[in-house]
N, C-alpha and C positions, 0 to 999 in steps of 0.2 A: 848669583845663583841662590835659589831658595829651595833647600832640601827639606821636605816635610817628613817627619818621623812619627812612628807610633810606638808608644811605650808598651811592651808586652812582658808581663811577669809570668815566668814559667817555673814549673816544679819538675824536677828530675829525680827519679829514684836511682841512686848510685849502687844499689844492690841490697841484698838482705843476707843475713847469716843467722845460724842457730847455735845455741850452746846449751848444754845440760849441766845441771848441778845436783849433786847427791847430798842429802842432809841425813845425818845420823845423830841421834840424841837418845839418852836414857832419861826417863822421867821418874821421879820418886813420888809415890803416893803420899800426900801430906798426912800428918797425924790426925787431922780432923775427919779423915775418911777411913772407912774400914778396909780390910784386906781385899785385894782383887782376886776373884776366882775365875772370871771369863770375860774376854773382850766381846762386846756385842756390836758396837758400831764405832766408826771413826770418820772424821772429816778434817780438812785443813783449808785455811785461806791464807794466801800470800799477800802481804802488803809491802810495796816498794815505797819507802819513805823518802829516799833521796837518790838522785842520779848525778854523778860527778863525771866530768870529762877532762882529760888532760892529754894533749897531743892526740895519739891514736888509741888511747885507752879509755874505756868506759867502765865505771864502777857503780854497782847497785848496792845500796844499803837498805835493809828492810827487816821484816819479821815474818816468821812462819807461825801462824796461830793454829794449834792443833786441839781439837776436842775429842775426848774419848768417853764413850758410854760403856760402863762395865757393870758386871754383876758380881756382888760380893760372894764370899765363900761361906756365908752363914746358912742356916736351914731355911731362912725366909727368902734367900736369893734376891735380895733387894737390888734396885738399880741406882747407880750413882754416876756423877759427871766429874770428869777429870780434865783440866785444861793445862796446856803448856805453851809458852811463847818462846820461840827459838830465834834469836837474832842471826842474821847472815850477812855476808858481804861477798859479792861475786864480781870479778873483773874479767874483761875481755878485750883483746887487742883487735881493732878494726882497721880497715884499709884507709890510709890518708888521715888527715887531721879531722878530729871529730868535735863538733859543737853540740852542746846540750839540746839546743832548739831544733837541730837537724836530725835527731835520732828519735824514732818511735820504738818503744819497748813493749812487747806483749809476752805473756807467760801462760803456761798451762801445766797443771799438776798431772803428770803422767801416771804416777803410782804412789800410793801410801800404804805402808805395812806397819801394823801395830801388833806386838806380841808381848806376852808376859815373860819376864825373866824370872821373877818370883812374885809373891803376893804383894810386895811393896815396891816393885820396880818394873817399869814398862819400857820396852825398846820401841823406838820410833824410827822408821826409815822412809825416806821420800825421794822421788825423782821428779825434777822440775825442768821443763824445757823453756828457754827464753828465745824469743825471736827479735832480732834487731833489724829495723828498716832504716836505711840511711837515705836521707833526702837532701836535696840542694835547691834552694830557691834562687832564681836568677832573673835579672831584668835585661831585656834586649831593646835597644833603640833601633827599630827596623824602618828603613826608608820605604815610603809608600807613594810619594809624588816628587817631581822635580819641575821647578819653574825658573825662568830667567835665562834660558839658553835657547837660541834660535835653532829650529829644525832638529830638535832632539827626538830620538827614537827610544822608547822604553818598552821593556818586556815585564809583564806582571804575572803573578801566580796567585791563585786563590788557595789559601790554607784554611783548613778547618781546625781551629785552635781551641784547646781547652786551657783558657787563661786563668791562672791562680788569682783569686781575689782575697782569700783569707786562709791562713794556716796557723793554727795555734792549739795549745792544750789547755783544757779547763776542767773544772770539777763541778758537777751538778749535785747539790746537796738537797736531800728531801727528808721530810719528817711526816710520818703518818701515824694515826692512832687506830686502835681496834678494841672493841669491847667484847668480852666473852659472852657467848649466848647464855640465856637464862638456864639452859639445860646442863651447862657445864659448871663444875665445882670451882670455888674460889681458889686462886693459886697460892700455894705455900712455897714451893721450890721448883724452879725450872730445871729439869734434868737434861733436856736436849732442845735445841732450836735450830731450824734450818730456814734460810731465806734465799729464794732463787729469783733472778730477774727473768721475766717472761714478757713476750709480746712488745718489746721495745720499739718505738717508732720516733724518729727525729726528722723534723721538717724545718727548712729555713723560712723565716718570715722577715718582714722589714725590721731590721735592727735586733733580731733575736732568733733563737732556736726554740721551736715548740717541741716539747718532749712528753711522751706519754708511754705508759706500760703498766705492768703490775708486778707486785712483789708477792710471790707465792710462799706462804708461811706455814711451817709445821712446828708444833710445840708439844713436847712431852713433859708433863709436870706432875708433881704430887699435889693432890687436893688438900684443902685446909681441913676438911672434915675427915675424921679417922676412917670412916667407912668408905670414903670416896676412892681410896687407892690411887693408882696411876690413871691420869687422864691425858687425852691427846686432842689436839685441835689442828685442823687444816683450814686455811682461808686464803683467798686471793684478795689482795689489797691493791686496788687500782690507784694510780697517781697520774697527775698531769701538771705541767708547769712550763715555765720559760727560763731560758738562760740568755742573759744579755750577750749580744754579739753584734757590735756596730756595723761590721761589714756584711752582714747577712741581708738577703733579699729573696723574695718569693720566686724570682725568675732564675736563681742560681742553682747549679747542680751541686748536690752535697754528697760528701763521702765522710761519714762520721763513724768512728769505731768507739764502742762503749764497753767498759769493763767495770764490774763492781769492785771497788777498792776497799770498802769498809762497810760493815753493817753491825748494828747492835740493837738489842731488844731490852727494854726496861719495863718492869712491872710497877704500876702506880695504882693508888686507891681511887675508887670512883666517888660519887657524891655521898654514898652511904658508908664510906670508910673501908670498903672491901677491896681486896687486890684483884680487880677484874678488868683493869684498864692496861692495855699494852701500848707502849710508845716505841715506834720503829724508826731508826735513823739510818740512812745509807748515804754513801758518797760514791758517785758514778764518775770514773775517769773518762774523759772524752777527748779523743784526738780528732780535731775538726779540720776538714779541708773543704773549702767552698770554691767552685769554679764557675766561670762564665763560658758558655759554648759560643764561639764567634767565628764568622767567616771574615778573614782579613786578606785584602789584596796588597801584596808586598812587591817591591821591585826586585826582579831577579837578574836583570841585565839592562845596560844603557849605553848608548853611543850617540855621537853627533858628527856630522861632516864639517862642523865649524871648529870644534875643539876636541882634543883627545880626552876622554873621560875615563878615569881609572877608579873603579869602585873598590872601596875597602870592605872586606867581608869578615864576618864572625860566624864560624860554624857552631851551631848549637842544636841540641835536641829539643823537640817539642812533642806534645801529646795530643792525640785526637780521641774523642770519646767513641768507643765501640758500642758499649751497652751499659746501662744502669737499670737493674731490674730487681724486683722482689717477688718471691714465690714461696710456696710451702711444700714440704715433702712429708708424705704420710709414711710411717714405718710401723710395722707390727711383727710380733713374734711371741714366743712363749718362754717363760722362765721356769726352770725345774730345779728342785732341791737335790743336793747330793745325798748319798746314802747315810751320811753321818749327821746330817742336819735334822733338827726336830721338825715335826709336821706342822703345817699351817692350820691355825684355828681361825684367825681373822687378820686381814691386812690392815695395818695402821696407817702407813704413809709410804710414799715413794719419791725419790729424787732422781734426777737424770742430768747428764752432761753430754754435750755433742762433741764427738771426736772425729775429725776429718782424717781419713787414711790416705786418700789419693785425689788429686785434682789434675786432670790432664786435658790437653787440647786434642780434639778429634775433628774429622772432616765436617761433622754436623754441629759441633759446638763444644761446650765445656762439660766434661764428664765428672760428676761429683760422687765420691764414694766415701762412706763413713759408717758410723754406728752411734746409737744412743746408748750410753753406758748407764744402766739402771740399777739402783739399790732399793730394795723393798724391805721396810721394817714390818715385821708381823708378830702377832701374838701366837705363841705355839701351844700345842696340847701337852707339852712336857712341863710338869710343875717345877722340875729342877732347872729348866732353861725356858723361863716364861717368855722371853723376847729373843728374837734372832733376826738375821738379815739374809735375804737372798739377793745374789748379784746376777745380772744377765746383760748381754750385749744384743741390741736389736739393730741389725745392719740395714742400710738403705743405699740406694743408687738412683741417681737422677741425671738426665741429660738436659742441660740448659742450652736450648737451640739458639744459635747466633752465627752470623756470617763474619767474614773478614778476620778470622782468627789465624794467627801464625806465630812464629817464634819471636816476633817483635812486640807481641802483646804482653802486658802484665795485668794481673788482676788481684783484687783484694776481696776476701769473702768474710762477711760478718754473719755469724749464725747464732741463733738463740732457740732454746727449747720453748715452744709456745704452749703445748699441751702434753700431759702425760697421764694416762689412765691405766690402772692395774686392777684386774678382776680375778678373784680366786676361782679356778676351775675345779680343783679337788685339793686334797691335803698336801699334794706334792707339786702342783702345777699352777701357774698364774698366767693369764693372758695380758699382754702388754701392748698398748697402742700409744703412739707418740706422733706429734706434729712438730716439725722443725721449720722455723722461718729462716730464709736465706736472703741475704742482701749481696748482690753481685755488682762490682764496679770494675769494668774492663776498659783499658785504654790501649792505644797503639802508639809505641814510641817511634818517632820519625826524626830525620835529620835534615837541616836546611842551612845553606850558607846565606845568612841574612846580610844585606847591604846596610852598613852602618854609617858610611861617609863616602864622599866622592872627591877625588883629586882632579883638578883641571890642569891640563898641560897643553902647550902649543903643539900644532900638528907637525909631524915629521915630513917636511917638504920633500926631501930626497926620496923617501919611500913612496910618497904619493905620485911624484913625477915619473918614477920608474914603472908605475902601473899603467897598463893600456887604458885609453879613454873609453873604448868600447870592447866588450867581450862577448863571445858566444859560449854559453856554458850549458853542459848537460847535467841535470840534477842527479846526484849520487844518493845511494841508500844512506839514511841517517841525516841528510840535509833537511834544513827547514828554511822557509823564506827569510826568517830572521837571520840565521847564520850566514846565508848567502849575501844578504844586503850588508851586513856588518863587515864581511870580508872585502867587499868591493866599494866600500865607502858610499853607499847609497841608502835608500830606504825601501822597506817592503812595499809601501804604497807606490813608489816610482816604478819598481819592477813590474807590479801588476798593471799599472797604467800603460807602460811601454809595450808590454806583451799582450795586453787586452785579455787578462785572465783574472780569476779570483784566487785567493790564497789557498782554498781547499783543493784547487786543481794542481798545485805543485806536488809532483810525485816523481819518484826515480825514473829516469829515462827521457823525460821531456826536455826540450831545448829552450833556453832563455836568452834573450838579448839584454845585456846589462851595460848601462852607461854610468861611468864614474861620476859621482856628484859630490864635489868638495867645494865648500864655500870658504874662501880665504879673505880676511880683511886686508 
C-alpha cells in the first residue's frame, strides 16, 4: 500500500486576552531647568525591551518614555522640555503553556495625565492596554491518495486552505535625513519633537518584504539667533526599503502588523558648520505572517471489498481566507476650546492617533467604529500663556462589506493615520479633517478530521457471510451513494451500473437493487 500525504502547515489562534497596567511616577525638575509654571503638552512612548515566558506566565520588561513641554513661571514665560524614563515590568498568566515565539503582544496608551505637584515636581499617571494573541503553528500529514490496493473506493473533499508559509517577528530599521529650509533659523535647542508613522505599506516580494511609508515630523525649537525666538517645522519624510525574508513571494498573502518601537532625532551640522541637518532613526517592530491560499483535495473516507481499511484521523482546525482588503476612511469634525483656555492666534501643529471603539459582525459585513484623537498645538493671543493645546475626538463609522461572516470568523485590523489637517475657523474653533487607512484580514476557522494513516485488516468473514447477497433498499433521508455502498460492501459505480442511474439521481424514496461485492483471496 502506498499512501500519499501532503504536508500542511497550519496556524491556529488559541485566543486573545487583554490586560491593563497603570503607571504612576513623580518626576523632579532637574536643577538645570527653571521652575515649572504650567504644563503645555505631554506625550509618551512605550518600549518593550524583553519578553519572557515561563509555563503559563508571560512577563514584559520595558520603559515608558515621557516628554513634557512646560512653561516656566518667570515673566518671560519661556518654554522648556522635561524628559523622564520610567522602567516597568508587567506579568500576566495565560491559558496553557506559553512559548515566546507563539505570543504576539500589542499595546496602546489609553491615557496619560501630567500635573504639577509644585514648581519642582510633576506627577505622571498613565493607563496602558496590552493585547496578547496566542498562536500555535502545527503541521499535518494529510492523506491525499492511496495506491496498491485492488478495487478501492475513496472519498475526497476539496478544502480551501490558508497554509502558513512564514511566521516570525523582525525589526525594520530606517535612517533618514532632513535639511532645514532656508527660511528657518538654525537650531540651538530642540524643545519638542514628534514623529508619526503614516501611509505604511508592506508587500511581499521574492525573498523580501517591500516597505514604504512616511514619517511625519514636527519640531519646536529655539533658533540660534537671539531675535529668532521659537521656531517650528512640519515635514513629511518618505521612506522606502526592503526587509530580508527568505520565505516571502509575490504570490503569497501577507498579514503584517507594524508598530513603531523606537524613534530618535539628532541635530547635525551641515557643510557650512551650522546645525541645520536632522538625522531621524526609527525601529519598526513587524509581526509577519505569510500564507499561501490553496485548494487541496484530501481523503475523507476509504474502503475496499478486498481488505478492511481503518483510517487513523487527527482532528485539527484550519483557516480559509474570507477577505483581505485595504481602504480609507474620511473623518471630519470641529474642535472647540474650553472657556478657560486661551484663544487661538495661529495653529502650529497637530498629531492624531486612531482609537477603535467597536468592531462587530453584521449581516452586511464588518462594522468599524472609532475616533481620531487629535491634539493641536497653537500659538495663543495671551502673552502669559503663549502656547496651548486643544484636544478633540473626531468619530468615524464605516461598514466593510463582505459575505460569509459568522461567529467562526476572526479578524485582525491594522490602522494608521494617513492624513490630518487642522484649519483655524475662528479664535475658538478649528476644523479637523482626517484620513484613516485600514487593513483588514479576515479568516474563517473550520475543523476537519484529517486522515493521517490507514491500518489494513483482514475481512470479517462471519459478518460478510451473514449479510444477504442481494438487497432491495429504499434510500433514506441523509443517505448518500457512498454511505450505502460502504454499508453493503460494494461500490457506488456498481450500484449505478446495476440500477442504470446516475449518482445525482439518488434521492430519498427511490428503490435500489444492491448486490454484495466482496473479493476474497
